[in-house]
N, C-alpha and C positions, 0 to 999 in steps of 0.2 A: 532326427523328428520329423513323423509324415506331415503331409499334405493337410490331413484333416485334423492334426491335434492342436493346430494354432486356432486359439480364440481371436476375433476380431481386434481386439487390442493389441492382443499379440503381434498380429500380420503388421500394425502399424511400428510397432516399436523393430521388428525385423527391417520394416523398410527404411527406418531411421537410421539402422546399424549401417546397412549399405549404402545408404545415402551419404552419411560422414564416413565412413572406407574409400566410397568413389573421390570425394573430396581431398581427402589426407593424399590419395594417388596423384589430383591433379596438382597440389602442390610440390609435393616431391617430383614431378616431371618436368614442371617450369622451373624449381629451384635446380634441377637435374640442368634444363637449356640453358640457362643461364649462367651457372656456375662454369661448365663448358665453354661460355662465350668470350668469361668475363678472364680465366682462367691459363685460356690459350690463346687469346687474339693476339701477344706478340712472338708465337712460336713459327718459327722458319720453314716445317714440315708440312709439305703438301701430301695427298693421295689422290691420286686418279685426278690430276691439275686442281684438285679442292684445297684451300686451307682446312688444317686439322680442325681446328674450333667447329667449322661447319659441319664436316664430317663426323665428328663425336656428335656433337648438338644435335643436329637436325637425322643424322644415321642412328645413331645412340638412342635420344628420344625415342624416334617410330620404336626400335626395338623395346625398348624399354618401359614403353607405351602397353606393345601388343603381350610382353611378358606379367605385367602388371594388369591386365584384363582380365588372361588368364585366370591369376592369382585371385581375383576380386571374383569370379564366375564360379572354382572351386571350393575358396572357403569363407567367403562374406555373405554370398548370395544365396535365397530359401529360395524354393518353388513351392508356391504354394499359388492359389484362387484367390484374386480380391474380392469376387463375389462371394453370396452364401451357399455354402454347401448344403445339398442335398436333403440331410438329412435333419435340418435345423428347420423349427418351428419358424414357418409363413405363411401366410394368404396364397391362394394358388394365383399365376399370374394372369387369368383373364376374370380373375376379381370375385370367383364364386367361391362360397363359405364352405 
């Protein structure tokens, strides 16, 4: 879909979908972080003198965030101008009719 193909209400529907996808990603990242902490807290494995739960939750969570944001930008975000398009009927900006 091109930028000019969206009506004003369709733009808001697209923004709602984008916001919902972003919230879902945030919840998944949070669940990953806390899941890694709780599942690996008793592990005796250390990576670079750091406990495994820390490496997986923090560094893995960061990498998951980067991949998730790239996926959001490519698959869920729509590029459009929120302002009125030049071809739409509107009054002149200086108030002249």
